C-alpha positions in Angstrom: 2.7 79.9 19.8 4.8 76.7 19.2 8.1 78.0 20.5 8.0 76.1 23.9 6.6 72.9 22.3 9.7 72.6 20.1 12.2 74.1 22.4 12.7 77.4 20.6 13.5 80.8 21.9 12.1 82.8 18.9 10.5 82.2 15.6 13.0 80.6 13.3 11.2 81.1 10.0 9.9 84.6 10.1 9.6 86.3 6.7 11.2 89.5 7.7 14.8 89.9 6.5 16.5 89.5 9.9 20.3 89.5 9.3 20.8 87.4 12.4 19.4 84.5 10.5 21.4 84.9 7.2 22.7 81.7 5.7 25.6 81.9 3.3 25.2 79.8 0.3 28.0 80.0 -2.4 26.0 82.7 -4.4 25.4 84.6 -1.1 29.1 84.6 -0.4 29.9 85.7 -3.8 27.3 88.6 -3.6 28.9 89.8 -0.2 32.3 89.4 -1.6 31.4 91.6 -4.6 29.7 94.2 -2.3 32.7 94.4 0.1 35.2 94.6 -2.7 33.2 97.2 -4.7 32.6 99.5 -1.7 36.2 99.2 -0.4 37.8 99.8 -3.8 35.5 102.5 -4.8 34.2 100.8 -8.0 31.2 103.0 -8.3 28.2 101.0 -9.5 27.4 97.5 -8.4 24.4 95.4 -9.5 22.9 92.4 -7.5 20.1 90.4 -9.1 18.1 87.6 -7.8 14.7 85.9 -7.9 12.1 86.8 -5.5 12.7 85.6 -2.0 16.3 84.6 -2.5 17.7 86.8 0.3 18.9 90.0 -1.5 17.5 92.3 1.1 18.8 90.1 3.9 22.3 90.5 2.5 21.9 94.3 2.4 20.8 94.5 6.0 23.7 92.1 7.0 26.3 94.2 5.2 24.9 97.6 6.4 24.8 96.3 10.0 28.5 95.6 9.8 30.0 98.5 7.8 32.4 100.6 9.6 31.2 104.0 11.1 33.3 105.7 8.4 30.8 104.5 5.8 27.7 106.6 5.4 24.9 104.5 3.8 21.7 105.9 2.3 19.1 103.0 1.8 16.2 103.4 -0.4 13.7 100.5 -0.4 10.8 102.1 -2.4 11.8 103.1 -5.8 8.5 104.1 -7.2 9.3 107.8 -7.0 9.7 110.8 -9.5 12.9 112.5 -10.0 12.1 115.4 -7.5 10.8 112.9 -4.9 14.0 110.8 -5.4 16.2 113.6 -4.7 14.3 115.0 -1.8 14.3 111.5 -0.3 18.1 110.9 -0.5 19.1 114.4 0.6 17.1 114.1 3.9 18.9 114.4 7.2 18.5 110.6 7.8 20.3 109.9 4.6 22.9 112.0 2.8 21.9 115.0 4.8 22.3 117.7 2.1 21.5 121.1 3.7 19.9 124.2 2.2 18.8 123.6 -1.2 15.7 124.7 -3.3 16.6 123.6 -6.9 18.1 120.6 -8.5 21.2 122.6 -9.5 21.5 123.8 -5.9 21.1 120.3 -4.6 23.8 118.9 -6.8 26.1 121.7 -5.9 25.6 120.9 -2.1 25.8 117.2 -2.8 29.1 117.5 -4.5 30.4 119.5 -1.6 29.3 116.9 0.9 30.8 114.0 -1.0 34.1 115.9 -1.8 34.5 116.7 1.9 33.8 113.1 3.0 36.2 111.7 0.3 38.9 114.1 1.4 38.8 112.7 4.9 38.9 109.0 3.8 35.2 108.5 4.4 33.1 106.5 2.1 29.5 107.3 1.0 27.0 104.5 -0.3 23.7 104.8 -1.9 21.9 101.5 -1.8 18.7 101.1 -3.8 16.6 98.0 -3.3 13.9 96.9 -5.6 15.7 98.7 -8.4 13.8 96.9 -11.2 11.0 99.3 -10.3 13.0 102.5 -11.0 11.8 104.7 -13.9 14.2 105.3 -16.9 14.3 109.1 -15.7 15.5 108.2 -12.2 18.0 105.7 -13.5 19.4 108.4 -15.7 19.8 110.6 -12.7 21.5 107.8 -10.9 23.9 107.6 -13.9 24.7 111.2 -13.6 25.2 111.0 -9.9 28.0 108.5 -10.5 29.9 111.3 -12.1 30.8 112.5 -8.6 34.4 111.3 -8.6 37.9 112.4 -8.0 41.0 111.8 -10.4 41.3 108.3 -8.9 38.2 107.1 -7.3 34.4 107.5 -7.2 33.2 109.7 -4.3 29.7 108.0 -4.3 29.3 104.0 -4.5 25.9 103.1 -5.7 24.4 99.5 -5.3 21.3 98.6 -7.2 19.6 95.3 -6.1 16.5 93.8 -7.8 14.8 90.9 -9.4 16.1 89.3 -12.8 14.0 92.0 -14.5 16.7 94.5 -13.6 18.9 93.0 -16.3 16.2 93.7 -18.8 15.9 97.2 -17.7 19.7 97.9 -18.0 19.5 96.4 -21.5 17.2 99.1 -22.8 18.9 101.1 -25.4 18.3 104.5 -23.8 20.1 103.1 -20.7 23.3 101.8 -22.4 25.3 104.6 -20.9 24.2 103.4 -17.4 24.9 99.8 -18.2 28.6 100.5 -19.2 29.1 102.2 -15.8 28.3 98.9 -14.0 31.6 97.8 -12.6 30.5 94.6 -10.8 27.6 92.2 -11.1 26.5 89.2 -9.3 23.4 86.9 -8.8 21.8 85.5 -5.6 20.6 82.1 -6.5 18.2 79.6 -4.7 19.5 76.8 -2.7 20.8 74.2 -5.2 19.8 70.9 -3.7 18.1 69.0 -0.7 21.4 68.8 1.4 21.7 72.7 1.2 18.1 73.0 2.2 18.7 70.7 5.2 21.6 72.9 6.3 19.6 76.0 5.8 16.7 74.7 8.2 19.2 73.5 10.7 21.0 76.9 10.7 17.9 78.7 11.3 16.7 76.4 14.0 20.0 76.9 15.8 19.8 80.6 15.5 16.4 80.4 17.1 17.8 78.6 20.1 16.6 75.1 19.2 18.0 72.2 21.3 17.7 69.8 18.4 17.8 70.3 14.7 15.9 67.0 13.7 12.4 68.6 14.0 12.0 67.9 10.3 12.3 64.5 9.0 14.4 63.7 5.9 11.2 63.1 3.8 9.9 66.4 5.0 13.0 68.4 4.0 12.9 66.7 0.6 9.4 67.9 0.1 10.1 71.4 1.3 12.9 71.7 -1.2 10.7 70.5 -4.1 7.7 72.7 -3.1 9.9 75.9 -2.5 12.2 75.4 -5.5 15.1 76.2 -3.1 13.9 79.8 -2.5 14.5 80.8 1.1 11.3 82.8 1.6 9.3 79.9 0.4 11.2 77.6 2.7 10.5 79.8 5.7 6.8 80.2 4.8 6.4 76.3 4.5 8.5 75.5 7.5 6.8 78.0 9.8 3.3 76.7 8.9 4.4 73.2 9.2 5.6 73.8 12.8 2.3 75.5 13.5 0.4 72.5 12.2 2.7 70.0 14.0 2.0 71.9 17.2 -1.8 71.7 16.7 -1.5 68.0 16.0 0.9 67.4 19.1 3.6 66.1 16.7 7.2 66.3 18.1 8.6 65.7 14.6 7.4 67.3 11.4 6.8 64.5 8.8 6.3 64.7 5.0 2.5 64.5 5.4 2.4 67.8 7.4 4.5 69.5 4.8 2.4 68.3 2.1 -0.9 69.7 3.8 0.7 73.0 4.2 2.2 73.2 0.6 -1.2 72.3 -0.8 -2.9 75.1 1.3 -0.5 77.5 -0.1 -0.7 76.1 -3.7 3.1 75.1 -3.7 2.8 71.5 -4.5 4.6 70.2 -7.5 2.1 69.8 -10.4 2.4 65.9 -10.2 1.1 66.0 -6.5 -1.7 68.5 -6.8 -5.2 67.3 -6.0 -4.0 64.4 -3.9 -4.7 63.7 -0.3 -1.7 64.1 1.9 0.3 60.9 2.2 -1.5 59.4 -0.9 0.6 58.0 -3.8 -0.1 57.8 -7.4 -2.1 54.6 -7.9 -0.6 51.9 -10.4 -2.5 49.6 -12.5 -1.8 46.7 -10.2 -3.7 48.4 -7.4 -7.0 46.7 -8.4 -5.6 43.6 -6.5 -5.3 43.2 -2.8 -1.8 43.0 -1.1 -2.1 39.3 -0.8 -3.2 39.0 -4.5 -0.2 41.1 -5.6 2.2 39.0 -3.5 0.9 35.9 -5.2 1.2 37.3 -8.6 4.9 38.6 -8.0 5.7 35.0 -6.7 4.3 33.4 -9.7 6.2 35.8 -12.0 9.4 35.2 -10.2 9.1 31.3 -10.9 8.3 31.6 -14.5 10.6 31.8 -17.6 12.4 35.1 -18.1 13.5 36.9 -21.2 10.6 36.1 -23.5 10.1 38.5 -26.3 7.5 41.2 -25.5 4.6 41.1 -27.9 3.1 44.3 -29.4 0.8 46.3 -27.1 -1.4 48.2 -29.4 -4.1 45.6 -30.4 -7.6 46.1 -31.4 -10.3 46.1 -28.9 -12.0 43.1 -30.3 -8.9 41.0 -30.2 -8.4 42.2 -26.5 -11.9 41.1 -25.4 -11.4 37.6 -27.1 -8.2 37.2 -25.3 -9.7 38.1 -22.0 -12.5 35.5 -22.4 -9.8 33.0 -23.3 -7.9 33.8 -20.0 -11.1 33.5 -18.1 -11.9 30.0 -19.4 -8.3 29.0 -18.5 -8.9 30.3 -14.9 -12.3 28.6 -14.6 -10.8 25.1 -15.5 -10.7 22.1 -13.2 -9.9 23.2 -9.6 -8.2 26.3 -8.3 -5.0 27.2 -10.5 -1.6 27.0 -8.7 0.8 29.8 -8.6 2.6 28.9 -11.8 -0.7 28.7 -13.7 -1.9 32.0 -12.3 1.4 33.7 -13.2 1.2 32.4 -16.7 -2.5 33.6 -17.1 -1.6 37.2 -15.8 1.5 37.5 -18.1 -0.5 36.3 -21.0 -3.3 38.8 -20.2 -0.8 41.7 -19.7 1.1 41.1 -22.8 -1.7 42.2 -24.8 -1.6 45.6 -23.2 -4.4 48.2 -23.3 -6.5 49.0 -26.2 
C-alpha cells in the first residue's frame, strides 16, 4: 500500500521469518556459529534459546536454506504432539522418510538403518525442533533416546532444539537431567542492545526491500522504536510497518517521533512513563502555569540574583505556607510594578518554602 510512496519494492517489515531480511547482531552470529560448528562436527544435541520475537526461526530458516544438499533436515515447528504422533511426523516421506513400519520397535530399527546408511556415505541428518519449550516430557525423553544413534566416533543424528527461555526451565526438570547432560552446545539469541543497533537493523531491512534512501525514520523516531520494542525485532517490525502505513495516510515522507508514538500507543507498547499522553506531549512541569514570556522573565531575574544561598527546608506546615504566600502577594502589590530583580527574589522566596 505504501511501497511506491516510500520507494520500496516489497514490504520491509513483514512479520514472517523471511531469511532474506536477516540481520546479524553479535548474538545472532554466535547462534549461527554454534549451529554450523555443532552440525559439522557431529556434536549431537544443540539448544538455542531466546525471547519471543528475537529471530530464532529466521536463523533456522536462513541456515536450512544454505545447508549443502548432503545434509538432510527434518523440521518440526509444532511440538504439541504425543509420542506416536511425533514418530509418525518425523518418519514421513517429506522428512526422514523411514519406510514400512507398523510399531515403534520397527520404526526405530528402520530409522537406525537409514541413519547408518547415510552416515557411512558421509551424509548428515539433522532434526530441528522449533518451539521446543512446548514439548512434553515424554517426547523429550524419546528425543534423548534418539540421540543414542551414533557410531564409535560421531553422532549419526544431529538434534537442534530452539525455544523461548522457558526451555531452560524444562531442561532443568529432575526427570530430564539425562537429556540435559546430552546437550553439547548452548547459545542465546538476544534482543538488539541499543539505539544504534536498532538504526542499523531498520536501515538493513529498508535496503533489503529496495529502498532508495534509509533516512525514512528520524533519529527521534528510531529512539522511540527502540524503547517501545525493547530491542525485539518482531516488535520493531510491527511498529515500523504500521508507522509507514500511518505516514503514508498522512502524506509524510519522513516518519517522525509523533507517528511512532501514535502507533505504539495503539498497540499498547508505550513505555509506562508515556502511557495516557497525547502524541507529542511532554510531561508538564510545575513552571508550566506561567506563559513562555513569564518563564523567560523569571529565568532572567534568577540569573541576575545572588547564587549559592543555602536551601531552606521544604517540608513546612500548610499554615506557614499560606502566611508566606500572603506576604509575597503584599510584596508584589507594593508601589508600582516590580522590576526583574524584585520579581526574581519574590519567586525564589516563594519557591524556597516548597510544597506542603
